[in-house]
C-alpha positions as a printed NumPy array, in Angstrom:
array([[ -2.252,  11.269,  -5.173],
       [ -3.075,  13.203,  -1.959],
       [ -0.706,  14.061,  -0.091],
       [ -1.329,  12.729,   3.336],
       [  0.659,  11.058,   6.295],
       [ -0.517,   7.519,   7.142],
       [  0.642,   5.703,  10.609],
       [  1.315,   2.286,   9.393],
       [  2.045,  -1.193,  11.419],
       [  4.561,  -3.83 ,  10.163],
       [  4.738,  -7.277,  11.821],
       [  8.33 ,  -8.072,  11.934],
       [ 10.58 , -10.638,  13.391],
       [ 10.937,  -9.336,  16.53 ],
       [  7.227,  -7.608,  16.759],
       [  4.439,  -4.943,  15.53 ],
       [  6.29 ,  -1.675,  15.308],
       [  4.191,   1.598,  13.926],
       [  5.905,   4.024,  11.96 ],
       [  4.39 ,   6.639,   9.259],
       [  3.814,   6.774,   5.564],
       [  3.689,   9.044,   2.792],
       [  2.237,   7.602,  -0.543],
       [  3.678,   9.386,  -3.352],
       [  3.151,  13.296,  -3.195],
       [  4.052,  15.706,  -5.852],
       [  6.525,  18.983,  -5.572],
       [  6.561,  20.287,  -8.416],
       [  7.092,  18.304, -11.601],
       [  9.058,  15.752,  -9.19 ],
       [  7.086,  12.946,  -7.086],
       [  8.492,  11.688,  -3.862],
       [  7.515,   8.497,  -1.482],
       [  8.807,   8.519,   1.76 ],
       [  8.588,   6.584,   5.229],
       [  9.487,   7.879,   8.583],
       [ 13.025,   7.536,   9.638],
       [ 16.73 ,   9.453,   8.345],
       [ 19.576,   8.297,   6.403],
       [ 19.809,   4.164,   5.906],
       [ 17.294,   4.526,   9.162],
       [ 13.446,   2.825,   9.012],
       [ 11.993,   3.988,  12.27 ],
       [  9.481,   1.68 ,  13.893],
       [  8.577,   2.45 ,  18.038],
       [  6.167,  -0.764,  19.716],
       [  3.776,   1.361,  20.241],
       [  1.382,   4.154,  19.739],
       [  2.628,   6.738,  22.561],
       [  5.745,   6.571,  21.441],
       [  5.46 ,   7.281,  17.841],
       [  3.351,  10.151,  18.748],
       [  5.936,  11.8  ,  21.296],
       [  8.223,  10.921,  18.856],
       [  6.589,  12.963,  15.875],
       [  6.036,  15.783,  18.365],
       [  9.759,  16.178,  19.775],
       [ 12.019,  15.311,  16.922],
       [ 12.526,  17.934,  13.244],
       [ 15.288,  15.957,  12.018],
       [ 13.732,  12.857,  10.014],
       [ 12.641,  12.6  ,   6.62 ],
       [  9.203,  13.153,   6.78 ],
       [  9.702,  16.887,   8.373],
       [  9.918,  18.44 ,   4.479],
       [  6.486,  17.072,   3.772],
       [  3.288,  19.233,   3.018],
       [  1.287,  17.783,   6.342],
       [  3.791,  17.315,   8.952],
       [  3.277,  20.377,  10.857],
       [ -0.58 ,  18.923,  10.817],
       [  0.592,  15.322,  11.479],
       [  2.788,  16.899,  14.849],
       [ -0.57 ,  18.825,  16.107],
       [ -2.639,  15.25 ,  16.529],
       [ -3.598,  13.658,  19.288],
       [ -1.951,  10.493,  20.617],
       [ -4.603,   8.263,  19.968],
       [ -4.967,   9.306,  16.072],
       [ -1.402,   7.647,  15.513],
       [ -2.985,   4.674,  16.182],
       [ -3.029,   3.259,  12.545],
       [ -6.493,   1.813,  10.715],
       [ -7.199,  -2.182,  10.034],
       [ -5.993,  -1.43 ,   6.321],
       [ -3.251,  -0.186,   7.446],
       [ -1.59 ,  -3.109,   9.251],
       [  1.36 ,  -5.533,   7.497],
       [  1.798,  -8.379,   8.782],
       [  5.712,  -8.922,   6.73 ],
       [  6.322, -11.844,   9.501],
       [  2.494, -13.667,   8.282],
       [  3.196, -13.33 ,   4.447],
       [  4.179, -16.966,   3.852],
       [  0.912, -18.368,   5.723],
       [ -0.887, -16.023,   3.722],
       [  0.74 , -17.783,   0.316],
       [ -0.123, -20.775,   1.619],
       [ -3.352, -20.789,   2.317],
       [ -6.537, -21.036,  -0.412],
       [ -6.171, -17.754,  -2.484],
       [ -9.599, -16.453,  -1.309],
       [-10.971, -12.752,  -2.087],
       [ -9.478, -11.444,   1.666],
       [ -6.282, -13.942,   1.473],
       [ -5.383, -12.059,  -2.45 ],
       [ -6.359,  -9.046,  -1.672],
       [ -4.176,  -8.698,   2.026],
       [ -1.318, -10.473,   0.282],
       [ -1.313,  -8.076,  -2.216],
       [ -1.296,  -5.124,  -0.44 ],
       [  1.187,  -6.679,   2.213],
       [  3.699,  -7.115,  -0.848],
       [  3.306,  -4.005,  -2.099],
       [  4.258,  -2.739,   1.518],
       [  8.029,  -4.468,   1.232],
       [  8.162,  -3.392,  -1.982],
       [  7.906,   0.169,  -0.771],
       [ 10.26 ,  -0.412,   1.642],
       [ 12.322,  -1.381,  -0.226],
       [ 12.425,   1.466,  -2.644],
       [ 12.463,   4.049,  -0.287],
       [ 14.993,   2.491,   1.894],
       [ 17.017,   1.259,  -1.306],
       [ 17.583,  -2.073,  -0.069],
       [ 18.957,  -4.431,  -2.873],
       [ 17.524,  -7.62 ,  -1.898],
       [ 13.852,  -6.585,  -1.537],
       [ 14.012,  -4.524,  -5.031],
       [ 15.354,  -7.922,  -6.486],
       [ 13.257, -10.473,  -4.984],
       [ 10.205,  -8.306,  -6.596],
       [ 12.044,  -7.917, -10.033],
       [ 13.038, -11.386, -10.11 ],
       [  9.265, -11.998,  -9.379],
       [  6.687, -10.76 , -11.851],
       [  3.909, -13.748, -11.119],
       [  2.902, -11.029,  -8.107],
       [  1.436,  -8.865, -10.676],
       [ -1.375, -10.997, -10.848],
       [ -2.6  , -10.64 ,  -7.313],
       [ -3.88 ,  -7.223,  -8.725],
       [ -6.408,  -9.259, -10.872],
       [ -8.059, -10.561,  -7.957],
       [ -8.652, -13.874,  -6.982],
       [-10.421, -15.027, -10.282],
       [ -6.652, -15.287, -11.303],
       [ -6.276, -18.032,  -9.575],
       [ -8.814, -20.483, -10.491],
       [ -8.124, -23.205, -12.707],
       [ -5.289, -25.232, -13.969],
       [ -3.401, -21.763, -14.805],
       [ -4.341, -19.784, -11.748],
       [ -3.281, -22.449,  -9.425],
       [ -0.028, -23.075, -11.179],
       [  0.263, -19.194, -10.802],
       [ -0.764, -19.131,  -7.136],
       [  1.823, -22.158,  -6.632],
       [  4.372, -20.272,  -8.32 ],
       [  3.75 , -17.26 ,  -6.31 ],
       [  4.258, -19.443,  -2.892],
       [  7.304, -21.064,  -4.355],
       [  8.627, -17.328,  -4.832],
       [  7.691, -16.308,  -1.316],
       [  9.191, -19.699,   0.596],
       [ 12.717, -19.54 ,  -1.666],
       [ 13.228, -15.422,  -1.128],
       [ 10.81 , -13.742,   1.94 ],
       [ 13.236, -14.601,   4.302],
       [ 15.879, -12.437,   2.705],
       [ 13.546,  -9.72 ,   2.735],
       [ 12.516, -10.086,   5.992],
       [ 16.01 ,  -9.638,   6.897],
       [ 17.   ,  -7.051,   4.915],
       [ 13.39 ,  -4.732,   6.527],
       [ 14.801,  -6.055,   9.906],
       [ 18.59 ,  -4.656,   9.26 ],
       [ 17.434,  -1.44 ,   8.836],
       [ 14.366,  -0.806,  11.58 ],
       [ 15.924,   1.327,  14.269],
       [ 13.707,   2.579,  17.859],
       [ 14.798,   5.992,  18.808],
       [ 14.91 ,   7.14 ,  22.416],
       [ 11.586,   9.431,  23.165],
       [ 11.659,  11.866,  25.415],
       [ 10.401,  10.854,  28.205],
       [  7.951,  13.503,  29.161],
       [  6.853,  13.596,  25.974],
       [  5.824,   9.619,  26.582],
       [  3.894,  10.303,  29.307],
       [  1.624,  12.916,  28.734],
       [  1.193,  10.955,  24.678],
       [ -0.029,   7.901,  26.927],
       [ -2.095,  10.249,  29.565],
       [ -4.115,  10.874,  26.283],
       [ -4.159,   7.33 ,  25.104],
       [ -5.641,   6.077,  28.794],
       [ -8.061,   9.015,  28.632],
       [ -9.447,   8.334,  25.229],
       [ -9.781,   4.743,  26.354],
       [-11.472,   5.276,  29.473],
       [-14.246,   7.567,  27.75 ],
       [-14.665,   4.77 ,  24.856],
       [-15.366,   2.977,  27.53 ],
       [-17.914,   4.943,  29.557],
       [-19.811,   5.19 ,  26.212],
       [-19.458,   1.292,  25.565],
       [-21.333,   0.698,  29.285],
       [-24.154,   3.04 ,  29.043],
       [-24.575,   1.896,  25.192],
       [-24.75 ,  -1.53 ,  27.043],
       [-27.345,  -0.517,  29.887],
       [-29.759,   0.727,  27.274],
       [-29.738,  -2.2  ,  25.036],
       [-30.36 ,  -4.206,  28.597],
       [-33.692,  -2.511,  28.921],
       [-34.767,  -3.748,  25.577],
       [-37.213,  -6.228,  24.385],
       [-36.309,  -8.356,  21.721],
       [-38.335, -11.227,  20.266],
       [-35.734, -12.977,  18.453],
       [-38.561, -15.158,  16.257],
       [-38.658, -11.367,  15.117],
       [-35.323, -11.288,  13.508],
       [-35.04 , -14.481,  11.888],
       [-35.826, -12.809,   8.58 ],
       [-33.561, -10.304,   8.958],
       [-30.38 , -12.434,   8.95 ],
       [-30.63 , -13.56 ,   4.756],
       [-27.159, -14.006,   2.987],
       [-26.388, -14.388,  -0.68 ],
       [-26.655, -18.291,   0.147],
       [-30.211, -18.111,   1.708],
       [-31.305, -15.708,  -1.563],
       [-30.871, -19.182,  -3.722],
       [-31.933, -21.457,  -1.125],
       [-35.843, -19.676,   0.027],
       [-37.376, -16.303,  -0.784],
       [-35.745, -14.483,   2.118],
       [-37.161, -10.622,   3.447],
       [-35.63 ,  -7.357,   1.734],
       [-34.475,  -4.603,   4.298],
       [-34.187,  -0.857,   4.096],
       [-31.557,   0.993,   4.639],
       [-31.91 ,   3.996,   7.543],
       [-32.09 ,   4.869,  10.741],
       [-35.434,   5.189,  11.404],
       [-37.192,   3.119,  14.079],
       [-39.388,   1.122,  12.153],
       [-42.009,   2.054,  15.55 ],
       [-41.797,   5.327,  15.192],
       [-42.044,   5.072,  11.075],
       [-45.419,   5.799,   9.082],
       [-46.156,   2.813,   7.097],
       [-47.156,   4.709,   4.068],
       [-43.596,   6.482,   4.049],
       [-41.975,   5.337,   0.484],
       [-45.224,   4.109,  -1.063],
       [-45.8  ,   1.234,  -2.675],
       [-41.961,   0.105,  -2.42 ],
       [-41.246,   1.277,   0.285],
       [-43.623,  -1.3  ,   2.006],
       [-42.143,  -3.918,   0.029],
       [-38.49 ,  -2.601,   0.861],
       [-37.774,  -3.266,  -3.493],
       [-36.203,   0.108,  -5.071],
       [-36.759,   1.595,  -8.92 ],
       [-33.317,   3.062,  -9.787],
       [-32.122,   5.128, -12.775],
       [-28.821,   4.663, -14.376],
       [-28.275,   7.215, -17.229],
       [-24.57 ,   6.17 , -18.978],
       [-23.115,   8.027, -21.798],
       [-26.567,   8.25 , -24.77 ],
       [-28.581,   5.982, -22.68 ],
       [-31.381,   6.063, -19.834],
       [-31.825,   2.821, -17.75 ],
       [-34.046,   1.453, -15.366],
       [-34.086,  -1.916, -13.265],
       [-34.85 ,  -2.829,  -9.353],
       [-32.924,  -3.141,  -6.182],
       [-33.122,  -4.451,  -2.837],
       [-30.661,  -5.181,   0.472],
       [-30.774,  -8.279,   1.911],
       [-28.79 ,  -7.596,   5.048],
       [-25.779,  -5.894,   4.089],
       [-26.087,  -8.177,   0.245],
       [-27.27 ,  -5.693,  -2.754],
       [-30.144,  -7.949,  -4.975],
       [-30.528,  -6.745,  -8.21 ],
       [-33.22 ,  -7.88 , -11.146],
       [-30.879, -10.426, -12.642],
       [-29.183, -13.261, -12.609],
       [-25.221, -14.616, -12.173],
       [-24.29 , -10.92 , -11.442],
       [-25.726,  -9.549, -14.637],
       [-28.021,  -6.965, -13.872],
       [-31.221,  -6.593, -16.464],
       [-32.174,  -3.341, -17.571],
       [-34.268,  -1.581, -19.658],
       [-35.129,   1.597, -21.499],
       [-38.195,   2.802, -20.041],
       [-40.409,   2.428, -17.151],
       [-42.925,   0.379, -19.532],
       [-40.524,  -1.938, -20.648],
       [-39.352,  -2.559, -17.256],
       [-43.256,  -3.332, -15.962],
       [-44.181,  -5.483, -18.942],
       [-41.125,  -7.712, -17.742],
       [-42.277,  -7.588, -14.181],
       [-45.392,  -9.049, -15.485],
       [-44.274, -11.858, -16.872],
       [-42.71 , -15.191, -14.974],
       [-38.619, -15.206, -15.29 ],
       [-35.829, -16.233, -13.231],
       [-33.934, -14.093, -11.523],
       [-32.673, -13.532,  -7.873],
       [-35.147, -10.926,  -7.388],
       [-38.035, -13.109,  -7.844],
       [-36.563, -15.317,  -4.676],
       [-37.221, -12.498,  -2.108],
       [-40.745, -12.834,  -0.087],
       [-42.369,  -9.399,  -1.266],
       [-41.69 ,  -9.781,  -4.794],
       [-44.714, -11.782,  -5.62 ],
       [-46.423,  -8.19 ,  -4.438],
       [-44.542,  -6.072,  -7.29 ],
       [-45.39 ,  -9.111, -10.087],
       [-49.061,  -8.882,  -8.978],
       [-49.188,  -5.426,  -9.374],
       [-47.263,  -5.405, -12.083],
       [-50.053,  -8.019, -14.086],
       [-53.055,  -5.879, -12.708],
       [-51.73 ,  -2.694, -14.131],
       [-51.37 ,  -0.831, -11.168],
       [-47.863,  -1.066, -11.158],
       [-46.3  ,   2.69 , -11.266],
       [-41.997,   2.553, -11.894],
       [-41.485,   5.978,  -8.88 ],
       [-37.327,   6.281,  -8.809],
       [-36.742,   8.27 ,  -5.932],
       [-33.701,  11.166,  -6.11 ],
       [-31.464,   8.796,  -4.386],
       [-31.648,   6.112,  -6.51 ],
       [-30.935,   8.032,  -9.597],
       [-27.369,   7.611, -10.968],
       [-25.319,   9.624, -13.261],
       [-22.625,   8.277, -14.542],
       [-21.394,  10.576, -17.502],
       [-18.719,  13.762, -16.655],
       [-17.724,  12.237, -13.187],
       [-14.012,  10.816, -15.355],
       [-13.838,  14.423, -16.592],
       [-14.705,  16.068, -13.512],
       [-11.997,  13.965, -11.266],
       [ -8.987,  15.237, -13.915],
       [-10.152,  18.128, -13.648],
       [ -9.476,  18.281,  -9.93 ],
       [-11.631,  18.123,  -6.493],
       [-13.344,  21.459,  -6.563],
       [-15.032,  20.254, -10.49 ],
       [-16.93 ,  17.289,  -9.164],
       [-20.024,  16.647,  -7.86 ],
       [-19.652,  14.8  ,  -4.608],
       [-23.226,  13.996,  -3.784],
       [-23.105,  11.988,  -7.589],
       [-19.623,  10.682,  -7.078],
       [-20.5  ,   8.771,  -3.613],
       [-23.996,   7.65 ,  -5.513],
       [-21.529,   5.846,  -8.177],
       [-19.528,   4.511,  -5.863],
       [-22.405,   2.816,  -4.448],
       [-23.723,   1.75 ,  -7.593],
       [-20.414,   0.471,  -8.835],
       [-19.483,  -1.372,  -5.347],
       [-23.072,  -2.33 ,  -5.175],
       [-23.288,  -4.516,  -9.133],
       [-19.818,  -5.623,  -8.133],
       [-20.695,  -7.233,  -4.559],
       [-23.608,  -9.228,  -6.636],
       [-21.477, -10.884,  -8.904],
       [-19.209, -11.641,  -6.199],
       [-16.001,  -9.516,  -7.337],
       [-14.309,  -7.503,  -5.628],
       [-12.459,  -5.754,  -8.447],
       [-13.91 ,  -2.333,  -6.877],
       [-13.165,  -2.447,  -3.778],
       [ -9.615,  -3.537,  -5.211],
       [ -9.9  ,  -0.43 ,  -6.991],
       [-11.371,   1.777,  -4.167],
       [ -8.863,   0.493,  -1.304],
       [ -7.29 ,   3.878,   0.102],
       [ -3.594,   2.21 ,  -1.612],
       [ -4.373,   3.338,  -5.126],
       [ -4.204,   6.843,  -6.167],
       [ -8.406,   6.523,  -6.948],
       [ -8.784,   5.081,  -3.794],
       [ -6.866,   8.027,  -1.993],
       [ -8.292,  11.379,  -4.253],
       [-12.09 ,   9.18 ,  -4.131],
       [-11.28 ,   8.632,  -0.18 ],
       [-10.027,  12.636,  -0.145],
       [-13.497,  13.7  ,  -1.843],
       [-16.339,  11.411,   0.131],
       [-14.098,  11.302,   3.638],
       [-13.285,  15.413,   4.261],
       [-10.701,  15.605,   6.397],
       [ -9.281,  19.204,   7.342],
       [ -6.174,  18.333,   7.972],
       [ -5.001,  16.509,   4.625],
       [ -4.179,  18.465,   1.98 ],
       [ -5.977,  18.297,  -1.717],
       [ -4.687,  15.968,  -3.737],
       [ -2.588,  17.83 ,  -6.41 ],
       [ -2.278,  17.397, -10.51 ],
       [ -1.98 ,  15.545, -12.954],
       [ -5.372,  13.499, -12.21 ],
       [ -5.068,  11.389, -15.199],
       [ -4.435,   8.512, -14.   ],
       [ -7.17 ,   8.178, -11.002],
       [ -9.357,   9.723, -14.213],
       [ -8.472,   6.747, -15.821],
       [ -8.349,   3.967, -13.545],
       [-12.57 ,   5.268, -12.689],
       [-13.33 ,   5.169, -16.71 ],
       [-12.09 ,   1.883, -16.328],
       [-14.497,   0.778, -13.835],
       [-17.221,   2.891, -15.273],
       [-16.661,   0.698, -17.923],
       [-16.474,  -2.792, -15.82 ],
       [-20.082,  -1.606, -14.367],
       [-21.379,  -1.073, -18.027],
       [-20.265,  -5.012, -18.864],
       [-22.094,  -5.876, -15.749],
       [-25.336,  -4.574, -17.475],
       [-28.136,  -6.822, -19.619],
       [-29.915,  -5.073, -22.164],
       [-33.072,  -7.727, -21.62 ],
       [-35.672,  -5.894, -24.342]])
């Protein structure tokens, strides 16, 4: 896992506190994980400015030996603000467990419990360790909302709620007891607060300029009606696909992209181990819609086989896209040509091996395309398994994030990468199970 230090927010009994978390990193044969603190104390601060000031002036804490510590001390104060995915509302866990097990609820609950478990392990809190050791049912959260469907799933969700109702107060008490807020150098605090104020003012100015620009635009509301399609719209009535990109439609050449650009549907080519497959995909709003049904993607081994399929009447999700009729007409009269652009070619073989060999061996363009394909296919199936697997709280997610979102302040992940490589193979295998060889 990447050797990073991450600002996090913890929602505890007395309020929200910000601190730092170092996910596991390797030093030689040893693996470590740490939080900002010292001895038995977990340090937490009521504001980002206090955290930044403390980090800049303190050299006696459990993170000073971390490989990234010097980089962290040089960060601007606004950079200590935790991202949304690193905000853990521990006090809200019982409320989450009492909610219906939607994808968002299951993900948030799982990540929050994982952070509580981490705090227990790092701070050696017996009450926390015992709580998780005696409630193995929490492992089912990793399977996503599908684990809580049906009678057995409902029973598992009830057991999770019962375990939290019975033992969560002791977990909170244990974490509250080790929380400490050290004094912060007043001068360093003033500097950090000034940096945050300045950053906020710059942001406000930018937003105001944008608002003035938007006020000058004349927008016909009727023209936007077709752009609000969602997956439920697809099932109900024909919807219009949208082209992804940043080019203004008034400035774009109408001939760009040819026939497929006009209809807003893309032929795609997927290269798996030993196979080359073709299918179609478009986007309705932010939703990917494939040639397929019920989460299954129809694929063909040749362009000709795909064109033959398109000439006939079949029930599939793309048939309910408003421009699909043009595709079928072209297929019937023989004028349809399956032309795949370079950015719609997905080469899957070799990525797992490259990940195992290390960051410098990975073709990041192919990795990014594969992530896009896996995510689109999972979204089409209404499955958040890919999002969970690529969350930055997982080893694979950290690794992929390092490669696709480069940051000069981040250290390169350290070998071995066997766990990350296997997790990628699992994603690839899961994707291939979604393919329906229709020929």
